[in-house]
N, C-alpha and C positions, 0 to 999 in steps of 0.2 A: 061604508066611506066616513067619515064622520062630519058631523053637517056642521059647516060656517057658512056664518052671514055676514054680507058684508053691508059698511054705512057709511056717508059720508063721514068726513070729521067734525066734530065740534072741538069749538076753541077750549072747552071740557074736558079733551080727551088728549093737549096735545101732551100736557106733564106727562100722561101711561106712551104716548110716543116715542117722546123724550128718552123716557126710562128705558126704554126697549131699542131704541135708537143707543141709546149712550154701553147697553152691557156689550154691545159688538164691537167698540173702541180695544179694548184689551188685545183683543186677537189677532188685532194687526190682517185681520183677513178681508174685512168687507168696507169698511170705511176708511176715505184719506183721513178723518179727524186722528187726532193724536193727542186731544185730550176732551175730556168729558164737556156737550154742549148745555146751555141751558132753555128755556121758556121761550126767554124773553130772546135769547136768541136765534131760536125759531121764529119766530112770530114772520116779520117777511115770506119764511118758504111757505109756513103754512096758510097765510093771507094769498099766495101766488098759485094756490090749487082754486078749482071752481066744478062744482055736480056736473056742468054740461060739455066739458071737454077734457079740462086737465083735473081729477076728481083725487083728492087725498082720502084710501077707504080705511078706516078700519076694520080687523076682523077678530069676531066674536063665535064663541064658541056654544053647548045649548047653555051652556050658566050664564050667557052674555057676559061672558067678563071677555076683555081687549085681549090679544094673544097673538097679534100680530096688525102690524099693517102696509097699505101697497099706495106708492107715489107713482101715480106719473106725470111726467113732466114734459114740459117743450123740449123739445131737441135744437140748440143752438138758436134761439129766439127769432127767427124772420119767416115772414108770412109763406116761401116757398114750401118750408118746410112743415106746413100745422100738421099734417097727415102723419106727422113721424115722432113720436114719443119715447123718452126713453122710464123704462119701469123700474121702482125698488119695491124688493118686499122684506121686511125685517121683523123675523119673529120672535117670541118671548124666547128668552136663554130654554124654559124649561119647555118647549113647545119645537125643539130643532131635531133634524134626526128621529122625524117621527113617520117622516113621510106627505106632510102636510104640502111641503113644496110644490112638488109636484102636481094637487089639487090647486091652488092658489092660482098659480102661472097658467095650468088652463081654464081655470072660470077665469082671470084676468082677459088670457087673450080672449074669449068669447063677451065678455065682458066692453073690451075695448073696444071692437067693429063696430057697436052702437053708437060708440064718441068720433066716429066716422075715423078712427088711427087706421091707416095703411099699413104702417110702418112699425115694429117693437126691439126696440133696442136696450140690449142689458148694459151695463159700463163693470164690467165685474175684472177684479185682480189674476194676474197670470196663476197663482198661485192657490189660488180661490177652489180647487179640484171640484169639489162637489159642486159649489153654482153653478160651474161650465158646465158640465154633469147633468144637472137639469135641467140648464138651457138648450141642452144638446138634443135631449129624450123628448123635447117633445119642438126639433125644427128648428131652431136658429143656429146660424151658420155661425164661424170667424168671420168678419169682416175687416178689423183692423185690431192691429198692434202695435201698442207704444211701451218699447222698451225702455226699461228700468226709467221711469216720468216721476213716481213718485220717490221721497226719502220719508222713511219713518226707523227711529234709532239705530240709524247712522247706517241703516241698508236699505238700498234701490230695489224696488218693485216694481212692474211690470203693469200694465192695463191690457184688458183684452175689450175688443167691442163686439157681442153681440147682434147679432139681427134678423128679424124673419118676415117676411111678408103676407099680413094678415084678410088683405081684401085684394 
């Protein structure tokens, strides 16, 4: 297993985080953004995270290079949902398909427990079969299907919400 390190993202990491994010847009597999975003665009999102409850972690390899990032964001923004978070995992394009996703998601499930998270949600396009399989392998179940709610390149795409109780 690869030695991965997680640390709270710092503002100086935001450019790298945005680069990794933008590298996924063209595939139309991972995000509903259709054009690259800027560091400035992502500042409010960056500042919405905090290390106590809603962290933004960068993932580093043995050479201290950022190879990915993980975001835990509040679900629906109401106090009654405080124990529920949406998890997003993004990897550098040179790190995808190497089996790191399982290790990272497993690590994040464990780390989430210490943050008081009771339920993890993954919002995944229905045609993103590799991500759906990854989440299902780790016990996530399909809790919702939103048919044809996203439109990209004049095609409609469905969104699945996969959930897992962790506490």
